[in-house]
C-alpha positions as CSV (number, residue, x, y, z in Angstrom):
1,X,66.3,23.8,26.2
2,X,66.2,20.4,28.0
3,X,68.5,17.5,26.9
4,X,65.4,15.6,25.9
5,X,64.1,18.4,23.7
6,X,67.6,18.8,22.2
7,X,67.7,15.1,21.2
8,X,64.2,15.1,19.9
9,X,64.5,18.1,17.6
10,X,64.4,17.5,13.9
11,X,66.3,15.9,12.2
12,X,68.2,14.3,15.1
13,X,65.4,12.0,16.3
14,X,64.8,10.8,12.7
15,X,68.5,9.9,12.4
16,X,68.4,8.1,15.8
17,X,65.4,6.1,14.5
18,X,67.4,5.1,11.5
19,X,70.3,4.0,13.7
20,X,68.1,1.9,15.9
21,X,66.5,0.2,13.0
22,X,69.7,-0.4,10.9
23,X,70.8,-3.6,12.5
24,X,67.4,-5.3,12.6
25,X,66.8,-4.2,9.0
26,X,70.1,-5.8,8.0
27,X,69.1,-9.0,9.9
28,X,65.6,-9.5,8.4
29,X,65.6,-7.9,4.9
30,X,67.2,-11.1,3.5
31,X,64.9,-13.6,5.3
32,X,62.4,-14.1,2.4
33,X,65.3,-15.4,0.3
34,X,66.4,-18.0,2.8
35,X,64.7,-21.0,1.1
36,X,65.8,-19.8,-2.3
37,X,69.4,-19.5,-1.2
38,X,69.3,-23.0,0.3
39,X,68.0,-24.4,-3.0
40,X,70.5,-22.6,-5.1
41,X,73.5,-23.7,-3.1
42,X,72.0,-27.2,-2.3
43,X,72.2,-26.5,1.4
44,X,70.4,-28.2,4.3
45,X,68.3,-25.9,6.4
46,X,70.8,-25.8,9.3
47,X,73.6,-24.9,6.9
48,X,71.5,-22.1,5.3
49,X,70.9,-20.7,8.8
50,X,74.6,-20.3,9.4
51,X,74.2,-16.9,7.7
52,X,71.9,-15.8,10.6
53,X,74.2,-17.4,13.2
54,X,77.3,-15.7,11.8
55,X,75.5,-12.4,11.6
56,X,74.6,-12.6,15.2
57,X,78.1,-13.7,16.1
58,X,79.6,-10.7,14.2
59,X,77.1,-8.4,15.9
60,X,78.2,-9.7,19.3
61,X,82.0,-9.3,18.7
62,X,81.5,-6.0,17.0
63,X,80.1,-4.5,20.2
64,X,83.3,-4.5,22.1
65,X,85.8,-2.4,20.1
66,X,83.3,0.5,19.5
67,X,83.1,1.4,23.2
68,X,86.8,2.3,23.7
69,X,86.9,3.7,20.2
70,X,84.0,6.1,20.8
71,X,85.8,7.3,24.0
72,X,89.0,7.9,22.1
73,X,87.9,9.5,18.8
74,X,84.3,10.5,19.4
75,X,80.8,9.1,18.7
76,X,80.4,10.3,15.1
77,X,83.7,9.1,13.8
78,X,83.2,5.7,15.3
79,X,79.8,5.6,13.7
80,X,81.2,6.3,10.2
81,X,83.9,3.6,10.6
82,X,81.2,1.0,11.5
83,X,78.9,2.0,8.7
84,X,81.7,1.9,6.2
85,X,82.6,-1.7,7.3
86,X,78.9,-2.6,6.9
87,X,78.9,-1.4,3.3
88,X,82.1,-3.4,2.6
89,X,80.5,-6.6,3.9
90,X,77.4,-6.0,1.8
91,X,79.5,-5.5,-1.3
92,X,81.4,-8.8,-0.6
93,X,78.0,-10.6,-0.3
94,X,76.8,-9.2,-3.6
95,X,79.8,-10.2,-5.5
96,X,80.5,-13.5,-3.7
97,X,80.9,-16.6,-5.9
98,X,80.5,-19.2,-3.2
99,X,78.5,-19.8,0.0
100,X,81.5,-19.6,2.4
101,X,82.5,-16.3,0.9
102,X,78.9,-15.1,1.3
103,X,79.0,-16.0,4.9
104,X,82.3,-14.1,5.4
105,X,80.6,-11.1,3.9
106,X,77.7,-11.5,6.2
107,X,80.0,-11.7,9.2
108,X,81.8,-8.5,8.2
109,X,78.5,-6.8,7.5
110,X,77.4,-7.6,11.1
111,X,80.7,-6.3,12.6
112,X,79.9,-2.9,10.9
113,X,76.1,-2.9,11.6
114,X,76.7,-3.4,15.4
115,X,78.0,0.2,15.7
116,X,74.6,1.7,15.2
117,X,72.8,0.5,18.3
118,X,75.9,0.9,20.4
119,X,76.5,4.6,19.4
120,X,72.7,5.3,19.5
121,X,72.5,4.1,23.2
122,X,75.7,5.9,24.0
123,X,74.5,9.2,22.6
124,X,71.2,8.9,24.6
125,X,73.2,8.0,27.7
126,X,75.4,11.1,27.2
127,X,72.4,13.4,27.5
128,X,69.9,11.9,29.9
129,X,68.8,9.0,32.1
130,X,65.8,7.5,33.8
131,X,62.3,8.3,32.4
132,X,63.8,10.6,29.8
133,X,65.9,7.7,28.5
134,X,62.9,5.5,28.3
135,X,60.9,8.0,26.4
136,X,63.6,8.6,23.8
137,X,64.2,4.9,23.4
138,X,60.5,4.4,22.9
139,X,60.5,6.9,20.0
140,X,63.6,5.3,18.5
141,X,61.9,1.8,18.8
142,X,59.2,3.0,16.5
143,X,61.6,2.8,13.6
144,X,62.9,-0.5,15.0
145,X,59.3,-1.7,14.4
146,X,58.5,-0.1,11.1
147,X,61.6,-0.1,9.0
148,X,62.6,-3.8,9.3
149,X,59.0,-4.8,8.5
150,X,59.0,-2.6,5.4
151,X,62.5,-3.9,4.5
152,X,61.3,-7.5,4.7
153,X,58.3,-6.7,2.5
154,X,60.6,-5.0,0.0
155,X,63.0,-7.9,0.2
156,X,60.1,-10.3,-0.6
157,X,59.3,-8.4,-3.8
158,X,62.9,-8.1,-4.8
159,X,63.5,-11.8,-4.1
160,X,60.6,-12.7,-6.3
161,X,61.9,-10.5,-9.2
162,X,65.7,-10.4,-8.8
163,X,66.7,-13.4,-6.8
164,X,68.3,-13.6,-3.4
165,X,70.7,-10.7,-4.1
166,X,67.8,-8.2,-4.5
167,X,67.4,-7.5,-0.8
168,X,71.1,-6.9,-0.3
169,X,71.2,-4.3,-3.1
170,X,68.3,-2.5,-1.4
171,X,70.2,-2.6,1.9
172,X,73.4,-1.1,0.3
173,X,71.3,1.9,-0.9
174,X,69.8,2.2,2.6
175,X,73.4,2.1,4.1
176,X,74.4,5.0,1.8
177,X,71.4,7.0,3.0
178,X,72.1,6.4,6.6
179,X,75.8,7.5,6.2
180,X,74.7,10.7,4.6
181,X,72.1,11.3,7.3
182,X,74.6,10.9,10.1
183,X,76.5,14.0,8.9
184,X,73.7,16.0,10.6
185,X,74.1,14.3,14.0
186,X,75.7,16.3,16.8
187,X,78.8,15.0,18.6
188,X,77.5,14.3,22.1
189,X,80.9,13.6,23.7
190,X,83.4,16.4,24.0
191,X,86.0,14.5,26.1
192,X,88.7,12.4,24.4
193,X,90.3,9.7,26.6
194,X,93.9,9.4,25.5
195,X,94.3,5.9,27.0
196,X,90.9,4.6,25.9
197,X,92.5,2.2,23.3
198,X,95.1,0.9,25.8
199,X,94.5,-2.9,25.8
200,X,95.0,-3.2,29.6
201,X,92.7,-0.3,30.2
202,X,90.1,-1.8,27.9
203,X,90.3,-5.2,29.7
204,X,90.0,-3.5,33.1
205,X,87.0,-1.4,32.0
206,X,85.1,-4.4,30.6
207,X,86.0,-6.5,33.6
208,X,84.6,-3.8,35.8
209,X,81.3,-4.0,33.8
210,X,81.2,-7.8,34.0
211,X,81.3,-7.5,37.8
212,X,78.1,-5.5,37.8
213,X,75.5,-8.2,38.4
214,X,72.6,-5.8,37.7
215,X,74.0,-4.9,34.3
216,X,74.5,-8.6,33.5
217,X,70.9,-9.4,34.3
218,X,69.4,-6.4,32.5
219,X,71.5,-7.3,29.5
220,X,70.5,-11.0,29.6
221,X,66.8,-9.9,29.7
222,X,67.5,-7.7,26.6
223,X,69.2,-10.7,24.9
224,X,66.2,-13.0,25.5
225,X,64.0,-10.3,24.1
226,X,66.1,-9.9,21.0
227,X,66.4,-13.6,20.6
228,X,62.6,-13.9,20.2
229,X,62.8,-11.5,17.3
230,X,65.7,-13.2,15.6
231,X,64.5,-16.7,16.2
232,X,61.2,-15.7,14.6
233,X,63.0,-14.1,11.7
234,X,65.2,-17.3,11.3
235,X,62.5,-19.9,11.6
236,X,59.4,-18.2,10.1
237,X,60.5,-18.2,6.4
238,X,60.8,-22.0,6.4
239,X,57.5,-22.5,8.3
240,X,55.7,-20.0,6.0
241,X,57.3,-20.8,2.7
242,X,58.1,-24.5,2.9
243,X,55.4,-25.8,5.3
244,X,52.6,-23.4,4.4
245,X,53.5,-22.8,0.8
246,X,53.4,-19.0,1.0
247,X,55.4,-17.2,-1.7
248,X,58.4,-15.0,-0.7
249,X,56.5,-12.0,-1.9
250,X,53.5,-12.8,0.4
251,X,55.8,-13.6,3.3
252,X,57.4,-10.2,3.0
253,X,54.0,-8.5,3.2
254,X,52.9,-10.6,6.2
255,X,56.2,-9.7,8.0
256,X,54.7,-6.2,8.4
257,X,52.1,-7.6,10.9
258,X,54.6,-8.0,13.8
259,X,55.6,-4.4,13.3
260,X,52.3,-3.3,14.7
261,X,53.1,-5.1,17.9
262,X,56.6,-3.4,18.2
263,X,55.1,0.0,17.4
264,X,52.3,-0.5,19.9
265,X,54.9,-1.6,22.5
266,X,56.8,1.7,21.9
267,X,53.7,3.8,22.5
268,X,52.7,1.7,25.5
269,X,56.1,2.1,27.0
270,X,55.9,5.9,26.9
271,X,52.4,5.8,28.6
272,X,53.6,3.3,31.2
273,X,56.6,5.5,32.1
274,X,54.1,7.8,33.9
275,X,52.1,5.0,35.5
276,X,54.5,2.4,37.0
277,X,58.2,1.6,37.6
278,X,60.3,0.1,34.8
279,X,60.4,-3.2,36.7
280,X,56.7,-3.5,36.9
281,X,56.4,-2.5,33.2
282,X,58.8,-5.3,32.3
283,X,56.7,-7.9,34.2
284,X,53.7,-6.6,32.2
285,X,55.6,-7.0,29.0
286,X,56.5,-10.6,29.9
287,X,52.9,-11.3,30.6
288,X,51.7,-9.9,27.3
289,X,54.4,-11.9,25.5
290,X,53.2,-15.1,27.3
291,X,49.6,-14.5,26.2
292,X,50.7,-14.1,22.6
293,X,52.6,-17.3,22.8
294,X,49.7,-19.2,24.3
295,X,47.5,-17.8,21.5
296,X,49.9,-19.1,18.8
297,X,50.0,-22.5,20.5
298,X,46.2,-22.7,20.6
299,X,46.0,-21.9,16.9
300,X,48.5,-24.6,15.9
301,X,47.0,-27.2,18.3
302,X,43.6,-26.4,16.9
303,X,44.8,-27.1,13.4
304,X,44.4,-23.5,12.1
305,X,47.4,-23.6,9.9
306,X,47.8,-20.4,7.9
307,X,49.9,-17.3,7.6
308,X,47.5,-15.5,9.9
309,X,47.9,-18.1,12.7
310,X,51.6,-17.6,12.4
311,X,51.7,-13.8,12.2
312,X,48.7,-12.6,14.2
313,X,50.0,-13.8,17.6
314,X,53.2,-11.9,16.8
315,X,51.4,-8.6,17.4
316,X,51.0,-9.5,21.1
317,X,54.4,-11.3,21.3
318,X,56.3,-8.3,19.9
319,X,54.3,-5.8,21.8
320,X,55.2,-7.4,25.1
321,X,58.8,-7.9,23.9
322,X,59.1,-4.2,23.0
323,X,57.9,-3.1,26.5
324,X,60.4,-5.5,28.1
325,X,63.4,-4.5,25.9
326,X,63.0,-0.7,26.1
327,X,62.6,-0.7,29.9
328,X,65.5,-3.2,30.4
329,X,67.9,-1.3,28.2
330,X,67.0,2.1,29.8
331,X,67.5,0.7,33.3
332,X,70.8,-0.9,32.3
333,X,72.3,2.2,30.8
334,X,71.0,4.5,33.5
335,X,72.7,2.4,36.2
336,X,76.2,2.8,34.5
337,X,78.7,5.6,35.1
338,X,80.8,4.8,32.0
339,X,78.1,5.0,29.4
340,X,80.2,4.0,26.4
341,X,81.8,0.9,27.8
342,X,78.6,-0.1,29.7
343,X,76.5,0.1,26.5
344,X,79.1,-1.9,24.6
345,X,79.1,-4.6,27.3
346,X,75.3,-4.5,27.5
347,X,74.9,-5.0,23.8
348,X,77.7,-7.7,23.7
349,X,75.8,-9.8,26.3
350,X,72.6,-9.1,24.5
351,X,74.1,-10.4,21.2
352,X,75.7,-13.4,22.8
353,X,72.4,-14.4,24.3
354,X,70.8,-14.0,20.8
355,X,73.7,-16.0,19.2
356,X,73.1,-18.9,21.6
357,X,69.4,-18.9,21.1
358,X,69.4,-18.8,17.3
359,X,72.2,-21.4,17.1
360,X,70.5,-24.0,19.3
361,X,67.1,-23.5,17.7
362,X,68.6,-23.5,14.2
363,X,70.7,-26.6,14.7
364,X,68.7,-28.7,17.2
365,X,65.1,-27.7,17.0
366,X,62.9,-29.5,14.4
367,X,61.5,-27.5,11.5
368,X,58.0,-27.9,12.7
369,X,55.0,-25.7,13.5
370,X,55.2,-26.2,17.3
371,X,58.9,-25.2,17.4
372,X,58.2,-21.5,17.8
373,X,55.6,-21.6,20.6
374,X,57.6,-24.2,22.6
375,X,60.8,-22.1,22.3
376,X,59.0,-18.9,23.2
377,X,57.4,-20.5,26.3
378,X,60.9,-21.6,27.5
379,X,62.3,-18.1,26.9
380,X,59.4,-16.6,28.8
381,X,60.1,-18.9,31.8
382,X,63.7,-17.8,31.9
383,X,62.7,-14.2,31.7
384,X,60.5,-14.5,34.8
385,X,63.4,-16.1,36.7
386,X,65.8,-13.2,35.7
387,X,63.1,-10.7,36.7
388,X,62.7,-12.3,40.1
389,X,66.5,-12.3,40.6
390,X,66.7,-8.5,39.7
391,X,63.9,-7.8,42.2
392,X,65.8,-9.7,44.9
393,X,69.0,-7.8,44.1
394,X,67.3,-4.5,44.4
395,X,65.8,-5.4,47.8
396,X,69.3,-6.5,49.0
397,X,70.8,-3.1,47.8
398,X,68.0,-1.1,49.5
399,X,68.4,-3.1,52.8
400,X,72.2,-2.6,52.7
401,X,71.8,1.1,52.1
402,X,69.3,1.3,55.0
403,X,71.7,-0.5,57.4
404,X,74.4,2.0,56.4
């Protein structure tokens, strides 16, 4: 049986799908309650958005220790440690009595949640690379599309009926289910590196990854792709609920719309894997993302101000984003020899890019309709620059190999 067939057998693929959706579900299930939380604690909008910024910061910092830990004690044990930390952070949020304590809980929750993508990528990297990696990632991305959308819709209903804590109670139950499901995952690494937790060895390993310019550029592209998703999750509640007067319940339902784009991007990525190179597919993804952004800009400039004008363009934006993200991540992990530390560094850079994006938009960008399209256009321009740089690097490597 091939490694791809092994990984895609039931129930492993379903568990992988849960892992790939876990972090994004944690990030967005609470978003319908953002305005309600701001009102309850008498917070300004930038202050309320510190919860999202701290979550992204915790996600970034949480990437680094799990790489060496997975090399030392195995993938599954590392996964359970992170999931337990996530549950602890969620409990702290639920029983917090002040906004600062709530933010601490959110940070701890993020430290734990970050294990899921890291171990998911590492397990895939343990078994295969290239087009097979792209295919498996595409299947996993289906859950990345569907579950966060469902979670946000559920969060909207729970916020309406039970206040801002409702979504977090639902996520705690979801965490327990994921922990139970992971008991059925195979351990994909049978080596144990005795010195993996040596501080000097860790620093050396990560420094080696940082010197890989291709890995840095792939990871930055992933980060910009992720930033689009998180910036939308951060800004859309205030635009929809405060500016468009949409209820949290309705907002949660409308948040299902972008999921069609991510799901479509997953299927498109599988189809494109047989038709073109990953780099060409990424350029196509950037182009689709750009068209969606132009469409949203046209809606707003044409004074069509409704939930549909906000959410419909997200189908194209998230479709292109999914194509870009899946191909960039599969190329990044396929290039690496040390899959565990490379995936940790890849996701660390990914998260740092997202932290910077959400922070600057949350603090400095006005809470206005045109904020999202303008920010997305800027990000698209940066993506094109990085794609051109990657293409130049590949030509340089090919020329050097030819000369040798």
